[in-house]
C-alpha positions as a printed NumPy array, in Angstrom:
array([[  0.077,  -0.064,  -0.195],
       [  1.142,   3.413,  -0.441],
       [  0.6  ,   6.305,   2.027],
       [ -2.87 ,   7.193,   0.841],
       [ -3.985,   3.776,   0.507],
       [ -2.771,   3.169,   4.48 ],
       [ -4.811,   6.589,   5.45 ],
       [ -8.448,   5.218,   3.357],
       [ -7.68 ,   1.959,   5.345],
       [ -7.155,   3.628,   8.731],
       [-10.332,   5.577,   8.109],
       [-12.905,   3.828,   6.247],
       [-11.438,  -0.201,   6.542],
       [-10.965,  -2.309,   4.051],
       [-13.583,  -3.832,   2.105],
       [-13.675,  -7.126,   0.594],
       [-12.387,  -7.811,  -2.528],
       [-11.81 , -10.961,  -2.644],
       [-14.85 , -13.595,  -1.929],
       [-14.068, -16.552,   0.127],
       [-14.881, -18.73 ,   2.774],
       [-15.028, -16.243,   5.741],
       [-17.725, -13.859,   3.376],
       [-19.437, -17.04 ,   2.062],
       [-20.246, -17.649,   6.229],
       [-21.151, -14.169,   6.736],
       [-23.733, -14.423,   3.36 ],
       [-24.89 , -17.814,   4.634],
       [-25.743, -15.804,   8.103],
       [-27.384, -12.66 ,   6.845],
       [-29.727, -15.129,   4.348],
       [-30.945, -17.438,   7.683],
       [-31.765, -14.085,   9.845],
       [-33.501, -12.31 ,   7.004],
       [-35.62 , -15.234,   6.157],
       [-38.566, -14.115,   3.793],
       [-36.924, -10.53 ,   3.701],
       [-34.137, -11.747,   1.886],
       [-36.596, -11.49 ,  -1.463],
       [-37.582,  -7.86 ,  -0.402],
       [-35.968,  -4.413,  -0.973],
       [-32.259,  -4.535,   0.943],
       [-30.007,  -1.554,   1.788],
       [-26.33 ,  -2.403,   1.841],
       [-25.557,   0.524,   4.15 ],
       [-21.353,   1.008,   3.344],
       [-21.088,  -1.336,   0.61 ],
       [-17.625,  -0.92 ,  -0.168],
       [-16.663,  -2.621,  -3.809],
       [-20.477,  -3.954,  -3.734],
       [-19.069,  -7.855,  -3.131],
       [-22.146,  -8.269,  -0.739],
       [-24.649,  -6.323,  -2.954],
       [-23.819,  -8.509,  -6.016],
       [-24.011, -12.164,  -3.787],
       [-27.759, -10.673,  -2.379],
       [-29.124,  -9.433,  -5.642],
       [-27.659, -13.37 ,  -6.82 ],
       [-30.239, -14.529,  -4.018],
       [-33.047, -12.611,  -5.474],
       [-32.862,  -9.538,  -3.565],
       [-33.564,  -6.173,  -4.733],
       [-30.197,  -4.209,  -3.181],
       [-29.56 ,  -0.857,  -3.195],
       [-25.678,   0.296,  -2.234],
       [-24.777,   3.316,  -0.503],
       [-20.798,   3.744,   0.115],
       [-19.552,   7.037,   1.679],
       [-16.14 ,   6.603,  -0.32 ],
       [-16.043,   8.133,  -3.859],
       [-13.533,   6.254,  -5.541],
       [-15.556,   2.513,  -3.428],
       [-19.121,   3.941,  -4.789],
       [-17.493,   4.476,  -8.377],
       [-15.897,   0.558,  -8.483],
       [-18.963,  -0.594,  -7.213],
       [-21.039,   0.349,  -9.517],
       [-19.154,  -2.015, -11.955],
       [-21.101,  -4.738,  -9.85 ],
       [-24.635,  -2.317,  -9.405],
       [-26.634,   0.625, -11.148],
       [-28.482,   1.379,  -7.986],
       [-25.126,   2.739,  -5.62 ],
       [-25.712,   6.048,  -3.575],
       [-22.925,   7.967,  -2.627],
       [-23.623,   9.095,   0.59 ],
       [-22.725,   8.875,   4.427],
       [-24.615,   6.37 ,   6.554],
       [-25.574,   9.199,   8.896],
       [-27.544,  10.774,   6.441],
       [-29.34 ,   8.163,   4.32 ],
       [-30.602,  10.059,   1.239],
       [-33.637,   7.872,   1.125],
       [-37.643,   8.111,   2.718],
       [-38.84 ,   6.437,   5.641],
       [-40.191,   2.653,   5.967],
       [-37.879,   1.628,   2.257],
       [-36.271,  -1.675,   2.847],
       [-37.086,  -4.665,   4.454],
       [-33.722,  -5.696,   5.392],
       [-30.429,  -3.589,   5.781],
       [-26.915,  -4.918,   6.163],
       [-23.995,  -2.878,   8.194],
       [-20.688,  -4.998,   7.655],
       [-18.023,  -3.713,   9.593],
       [-18.997,  -0.028,   9.052],
       [-20.452,   1.659,  12.072],
       [-16.725,   1.658,  13.401],
       [-15.88 ,   4.238,  10.546],
       [-18.737,   6.713,  10.875],
       [-18.477,   9.795,  12.729],
       [-21.44 ,   9.523,  14.454],
       [-22.377,   5.68 ,  15.117],
       [-25.757,   6.568,  16.736],
       [-26.964,   8.551,  14.246],
       [-25.998,   5.964,  11.635],
       [-28.519,   3.515,  13.641],
       [-31.479,   5.835,  13.886],
       [-30.63 ,   5.948,   9.945],
       [-30.715,   2.392,   9.371],
       [-34.126,   2.104,  11.834],
       [-35.75 ,   4.923,  10.338],
       [-35.281,   3.284,   6.636],
       [-36.089,  -0.224,   7.593],
       [-40.125,  -1.02 ,   6.933],
       [-41.954,  -2.015,  10.555],
       [-41.106,  -5.96 ,  10.767],
       [-37.88 ,  -5.259,   8.771],
       [-34.223,  -6.372,  10.33 ],
       [-31.357,  -4.894,  10.579],
       [-27.792,  -6.881,  10.322],
       [-24.837,  -5.387,  11.918],
       [-20.935,  -6.905,  12.238],
       [-18.701,  -4.566,  13.82 ],
       [-15.869,  -4.923,  15.721],
       [-15.745,  -6.695,  19.384],
       [-13.355,  -4.976,  22.053],
       [-13.102,  -8.579,  23.622],
       [-10.77 ,  -9.488,  20.775],
       [ -6.947,  -9.978,  21.075],
       [ -6.088,  -7.467,  18.291],
       [ -6.848,  -4.752,  16.815],
       [ -7.525,  -5.698,  13.316],
       [ -6.893,  -2.051,  12.137],
       [ -3.903,  -0.556,  13.033],
       [ -2.489,   1.911,  15.514],
       [ -0.88 ,   5.566,  15.324],
       [  2.118,   5.712,  17.318],
       [  4.724,   8.928,  17.297],
       [  2.244,  10.387,  14.357],
       [  2.584,   7.734,  12.187],
       [  0.273,   5.085,  11.449],
       [  0.756,   1.43 ,  11.84 ],
       [ -1.007,  -1.166,   9.38 ],
       [ -2.248,  -4.891,  10.726],
       [ -3.301,  -6.604,  13.475],
       [ -1.924,  -5.442,  16.531],
       [ -2.461,  -7.611,  20.   ],
       [ -4.34 ,  -6.635,  23.248],
       [ -4.53 ,  -2.607,  22.143],
       [ -8.155,  -3.301,  23.191],
       [ -7.906,  -4.515,  26.396],
       [ -6.175,  -1.189,  27.398],
       [ -8.24 ,   1.272,  29.528],
       [-10.447,   3.266,  26.954],
       [ -8.945,   6.314,  26.969],
       [ -5.225,   5.284,  26.459],
       [ -7.087,   2.54 ,  23.544],
       [ -8.649,   5.244,  21.519],
       [ -5.274,   7.458,  21.749],
       [ -3.806,   4.61 ,  19.819],
       [ -7.055,   4.007,  17.26 ],
       [ -8.501,   6.943,  17.013],
       [ -9.566,   6.372,  14.034],
       [-11.762,   3.331,  14.859],
       [-13.957,   2.322,  17.216],
       [-14.013,  -0.922,  19.225],
       [-17.85 ,  -1.923,  20.793],
       [-18.433,  -4.483,  24.174],
       [-21.927,  -5.67 ,  24.497],
       [-23.039,  -2.456,  26.745],
       [-21.679,   0.119,  23.842],
       [-23.615,  -2.005,  21.491],
       [-26.88 ,  -1.675,  23.525],
       [-26.406,   2.08 ,  23.995],
       [-26.773,   2.498,  20.481],
       [-30.167,   1.219,  20.375],
       [-31.318,   2.588,  23.984],
       [-35.01 ,   4.384,  23.09 ],
       [-35.453,   3.317,  19.38 ],
       [-38.369,   0.875,  18.943],
       [-36.732,  -2.207,  18.117],
       [-36.503,  -5.768,  19.32 ],
       [-33.409,  -8.205,  19.275],
       [-33.325, -11.126,  17.424],
       [-29.766, -12.016,  17.539],
       [-26.75 , -10.753,  19.926],
       [-23.68 , -12.504,  19.895],
       [-19.979, -12.627,  18.567],
       [-18.185, -14.394,  16.173],
       [-14.729, -15.3  ,  15.016],
       [-13.497, -15.122,  11.561],
       [-12.763, -17.34 ,   9.028],
       [ -9.086, -16.939,   8.675],
       [ -8.848, -17.32 ,   4.955],
       [ -5.512, -16.246,   4.952],
       [ -3.576, -18.542,   7.924],
       [ -5.159, -20.975,   5.505],
       [ -3.607, -20.057,   2.332],
       [ -0.375, -20.311,   4.64 ],
       [ -0.825, -22.669,   6.61 ],
       [ -3.278, -25.429,   5.026],
       [ -5.128, -28.091,   7.316],
       [ -2.98 , -26.601,  10.236],
       [ -5.369, -23.324,   9.145],
       [ -8.441, -25.042,   8.714],
       [ -7.838, -27.062,  12.672],
       [ -7.615, -23.279,  13.848],
       [-10.447, -21.53 ,  12.188],
       [-12.499, -24.949,  13.198],
       [-11.506, -24.267,  17.009],
       [-12.339, -21.106,  16.888],
       [-15.836, -21.199,  15.257],
       [-16.198, -24.043,  17.713],
       [-15.909, -21.383,  20.75 ],
       [-18.768, -19.283,  19.559],
       [-21.429, -22.078,  21.252],
       [-19.07 , -21.71 ,  24.193],
       [-19.041, -18.407,  26.787],
       [-15.366, -17.946,  25.194],
       [-17.193, -16.582,  22.447],
       [-16.717, -12.884,  23.896],
       [-13.063, -13.609,  22.604],
       [-14.57 , -13.242,  18.874],
       [-13.446, -11.079,  15.911],
       [-17.014,  -9.42 ,  15.545],
       [-20.312,  -8.848,  16.532],
       [-23.194, -10.121,  14.565],
       [-26.599,  -8.631,  15.605],
       [-29.632,  -8.813,  14.035],
       [-32.446,  -5.843,  15.401],
       [-36.514,  -6.004,  13.93 ],
       [-38.314,  -2.781,  13.343],
       [-41.329,  -2.761,  15.668]])
């Protein structure tokens, strides 16, 4: 990456560029909790380069993608013409429009995550569901890199998220991380019910590419932990919220 790419990665994360087991697993999870909504009107709020827009369309959804970064929105339009370049805190669409909304590792990057969540609920139809993935503070690595002495260091950094919040946020001011309580606060006062609130591990496709069977064994063990109290060490929150 050049310096400009590092800056964008720091501020806005890295979208899915290649479709592998990890992305497919999450797509299957989305389809499961969406139920019949997967065939309705769907918004991906923060669609990156449009990988999930394309796959959800393939499942029969009528998908609109919203992406803040202009260059990524342009690339996403190569996969779908229904792409808006806008911020998640100000979705330029009417109330009660969508049956399903996907926010995939996005709210940690927006300027105002509470406002972004309020907008998600606003554009959902009553009975519509929002599916949200976002970073878990219990994960032993900060996956978005850190700043040290004014310089950005890309990649997985251990134990950053276990530091006191003030110190953690000085090292990683560019990205939020969430406890379960933090997540709950985002929905306080909103007319919703919670369908699913859990934590998942990753698919570790890069490790599997390097280490083969050993990597697959690691993935199997970690994903098994999702059914135990140790899921609190997982990579991402997976929340499904239904509008009342």
